[in-house]
Each structure stands twice: as structure tokens, then as C-alpha cells.
N, C-alpha and C positions, 0 to 999 in steps of 0.2 A: 535876104537872110531869113525872113519868116517862111518863105517858100521852101528854102532848104531844110529848115527845122521840121516843117510839116512832112516833107518827103522822108526825112529820117524816121519820124515817128510812125508813119505808115509802114515803112520797112520793118521797124521793130515789131509792130502789131502783126504784120504778115509772118514774120519769123516766129513770133509767139504762137500764132495760130498753127503754124506748121509743127511747132514742137508739141502742141497739145494733141494735134492729130496723130503724130508719131507715138506719143505716149498712150493714147487710147488704143491705137492699133496693137501696141505691145501688150496692153492689158487684155485686149480681146484674144490675142494669140495665146497668152499665158493661161487664161481661163479655159480656152478650148482644149488645152493639153491636160488640165487638171480635172475638168468636169465633163460628164456626158452631154450630148447635144441637147437633151431635153431640159437640162438645167442652165443652159446659156441664157444670159440677159444682155440684150443689145443696147439697152439704155446706158449712156455714158455716165450717168450720175450714180451708177451702182459700183463705184470704186470701193466704197465701204458698204457692204451689203450683208444683210442677215436674212437667211431663208429658213423658215420653220415649216414643217409639215408633220405628217404622222410618223415619219422616220426619225423625228427629233434631231435632224442634222443641222448644225450651226456652222457656217463658214464665214470667216473674216479675211479680208484682203487689205493689204496696204502696199502702196507703191514706193519704190525707192528710186529717187532721181540720182542715179549714179551714171557712170560712163556707159554701162550696158543697159540701163533702165530696166533691170529685172524686177519681176513681181514676186513678192514672197507671200506664201499662203499658209494659213494654219487651219486645219479642219478638226473640229472636236465632235465626238459622238457621245451623246448621252444615252446610256443603256443600250439602245438599239441603233444599228447602222445598216442601211441597205446593202444587200449583197454586192451590188456593183460598185459600192463606195468603200467596201471594207479594206481593200489593199491600199487605199490612199488616206485612210483615217487613222488617227492616233487617239488612244483612250485618254480622255480628259479626267484626271484625278486631282481633286482639290486638296487643300491642306488637311481638312477634317477627315475625308475619306481615306487619304493616305495614312494618317495616324491610326485610324480604325483598322485598316488592313495590317499595319505593322503590329498592332496589339494582338490581332487574331493570329497572325503568324507566330508571334512569341508564345502565346498560350498553347498553340498547337504543338510547338516544339517542346514546351515544358511537359505537356500531357504525354507526348510520345516518350520523352526521357523517363518520366515517372513509371510508365507502364513497362518499358524495357528494363529499367532498374529493378522494379519489383519482380519481374520474371527471372532475372539473373539471380537476385537474392534468394528467391524461392528455390531455384534449381540448386544453388550452392548449399543451402541449408538441407535440402533433401539428400544430396550426395554426402554431406558431412554426417548427417544422422545415420545414414546407411553404413558409412565407414565405421562410426563409433559402435554401432551394434555388432558389426562383424568383428571388430577388435575385442569387444566384450565377450562374445561367444568363444573366440580363440583363447581369451584369458581363462574362461571357465574350463575349457577343455584342458588347458595346461595345468590348472589347479587339480583337476581330477586325476591327472597322471602323477602329481606330486604325492609323495608318501606322507607328507606332513598332515596330521589331523584326519587321516583316513580311517582310523580305528573307531570302534563303537564302545566307549568305556561303560563300565557298570560299577557305580559307586553308591555310597549311602550319604544322604544329605544331613544337615545339622538338626533335622527334625526326626531322623531315623528312617526316612523313606528311601527306598531304593530308586536310584535314578540312572538313566542311560543317556547317551548322546541323542538317541532318537526322540527323547522327551522334549528336546529343545528344537526339533526340526520345525521350520516355519518362523523362527525368531532370530533376530540378530543377537549375537552373543559376544560379550567381552570376557575373556578368560585369563585368569592369572594364577600361576603356581607359586606357592610360598608356604610359610608355616607360622603358627600362632606365637611361637617364642622368638620370632625375629625382632631384634631390638629397634630397628629404624627403617630399613629399606622397604620391607613388606608393608608396614603401616603407611609409609609415604606413597607407595605405588597404589595401594588400595584407596587411599584418600583421593589421589588423582583420578583413578578409575571411577570412583563414586561421583566426583565433580563432573566428569565427562558425561556420565549417564544422566545426571540432573540437568546439565546444560541441554542435552538432546531432548529431554522430556519437555522442555519449555516450548519446543516447536511441535505443535499439534499435528502438523502436516507430515512429520516423520514417524516411522514405526517405532515401537518400543524396543529398547535394548535390555537384554537380560544379563546382569553381571554374575559371573561364577568365580569361586575361589576353590582350587583343588590343592590340598595339602601335599607337601613332599616329605612330611614327617608323621606318618600314620601311627607311629609308636606312642606319641604324646597327644596327637590331635585326634581324639576320639569325638564322638557325636556331641557330648556335653560341652567339651572344650570349644568346639567349633560354634556351637549355639551361642555361647557367651561371647566369642570373639567377633562374630559378624554383626552384632548389635552396634558396634562402634562405627559402622560404615553405612552404605546405602541400604535403605530398608528392603530392597528387593534382592540384595546380595545373598546368594545361596552358597553355603560351605559344603564341600564334598570330601569324604574320606573313605577308607576301606582297608582291606588287608594290605600287607606289604606288597604282594604281587599285583593286586588290582591297581594300587597307586603307581607302581613302577610301569605297568602296562599303559596307563593313561599318559604318563610322562613320555614314554617312548613314542607314542603316537604323534606327539608334538616336538619330539627331539629335545626334551627338557633334560638338562644335566642337573643331578642332585647327588650330593655326597655329604654325609654327616661327619663332622669333625670330632676330635677327641673330647671325651667327657672331662669336666673339671671335678674338683673335690665334692661338689654338691650333686654330681651326676648330670649337670646341665651341659649342653653342647649346642653348637651352631651348625646349621646345614647350609653348605655352599650350593647355590642353585642358579639356574638361568633366570635372569630378570627381564622378562618380556610380558607385554600385554598382547594377547592374540585376539584378532577379529575374525569371527566365524559368521558366514552369511546364512540366510534362511534355508539354503540347500544343504547345510552341514559341512560346507567346504571352507577350509582355511583361506582367508582373503588377504590379511595384512597383519603386521605386528608393529609394536611401538616400544622403543627402549626408554631408558631413564632420561635421555636427552630431549625427548618429545614432551612439549608442554600440553596442558589441558586444552588450550585453544587449537593447537596444531592437530591433536588427536580428534577433537570434535569436528574440525573442518574436513579432515580426511574421511571420517566415517560418513559425514553428510554427502561427500562426493561419491563414495562407494554406493550409498543408498540410491542416489539419483541415477547412477549408471547401471544399477543392478538389473539384470535380465532374468526373469523367473524361468526356471527350467521346466 
């Protein structure tokens, strides 16, 4: 019995030795396919081997005892890898370096996006500005062809001084036609006009607006009457009067309707007339008008926009 046991044990040892030799042969064969001949190591203890040199190449091997006894290898290259090893090496990226690379890539994308976005925004703003300037020039040309406000009136102000439209060239003008005996509408509109001028005066960045009042009733609105009347409104308000024909000509330039009604027993009468506030730009061109439905805030905002969009001729 002991002899048989010893025989079996020897057989197992021989079998184990044979298996080890087969495994070593497989390892040697697999390494010979992965590495060049000058990197081969014939010592059988190098199943788990680390080789370091100036190339900073690190190779790790581990055997798998499966049916085919294949050898798996992982080759990592730190920074540099020999040219003859490059096709068989994979870049080793640790968790920290991978996160840094991801952050760098994200920052690069953000920077590129910002640069492209800024370029597109600048291009859009340039095209928009050019378009607005073109539209403004077209608007000016249209205003020049409009008959409204094209004449050059010649009237007398409330101080007795002769005035013409040319005297106000270079200034923004708010113009209103009315008469001093108007019971309610004219005072209300002149109050609104004065409030608009005062509101615009608060913005030092805006040019000054000159308010004008032209009478449609020259028979009663002489120089002294105008001088007393304008004191109730904005201190810069200038009252203008003249002969019947001079006043009518100024009204025709702005297509103002004015018609005196019948006189009462006291000789008083009402003048029916157009109720509009006209905006004239520094080039002397009619630009806009505002009726009774427009509030002080709406008129002020409209004038601000016109001033910002104004293109000097």
C-alpha cells in the first residue's frame, strides 16, 4: 500500500512539473510575441516583472490558468515610449491626470464658445447699426420731400424782435399753434409742452429743446399780449406773431387749419384750429407730431429716441 501511494505521489509530482514546464513555455512564447528580442528575460521567476530604463517603460504580466493558458499583458508608458514599442503601448492616465485633462478640455470649449459668441454679436451689432443709419438717412430724405414745414417763416417775437425759422437752425424745436384767448385747450397743451421741455432738461446728456408758440389770432395777439401770456409757461417759451398774411403763411407751411368763429356781443370769438405739437430737428426738418392723446411721458420718450437716432446732415 505504501509503495502504491509513493508511486502515485511521484506521478503527481511529475505531472505538476510537466504542467509548470508547459506554463513557462506558454509564458515565454507569449512574451516573445509582445516584446522585441533584446527585452526577453529567460529566467522563469520573471512572471511578474517590472523593467525600468531611460524609456520609462513599465510592463506587468500575469498568467491565467485557464484551458488555453493565455498570458495577458498590460504595457503602460510614462511620458515617453520607445519607437519600437509605441504600437503595443497604451497611454496610462491616472484619475488625477484624467480629471485635469477633462477640465482643460472644458475650459477650451468655453473659451472658444465665448470668442465665437463675441464675434457673432459684434457682427450682428455692426449690421444692425449700419441698417439703422441707412433707414435714418432714408427717413431724412423722405422728410425733405414732404411739404410740411418746408417754408421759412418770418415773424415777430414777444419782445418785438424779428425772427425766422433760420434763427432756430441747429436746435431741437417744439412748436405749437394757438391763441391767447383760448379758454382751455391751448393752456393745457402749452402746460404739457412746458413739462416735456423741463423733463428733457433734466438729462444733461440731451441737447436743449426750444419751445415756440405761434399765434393763429394775430388780430388780438400782438406783441404785448404775447409777452404777458408766455410768462405762465416755460421760461424759454417764445411767442411769435405778425401780420395776418405772415401768420397764415407760417400755418400753411405746417398745414395748420385755423378759422375764427362768430363774434359774441362783447366782440369775443373762438378760433377753431389744429391741435398738434410739432417736433422740428436741428436741420429745420419736421420730424414728428403729437396730438392731445399723447401724454407728457410718451412725448418725452419719443423725443429722446429721435435725438439718439438723429444723423446730422
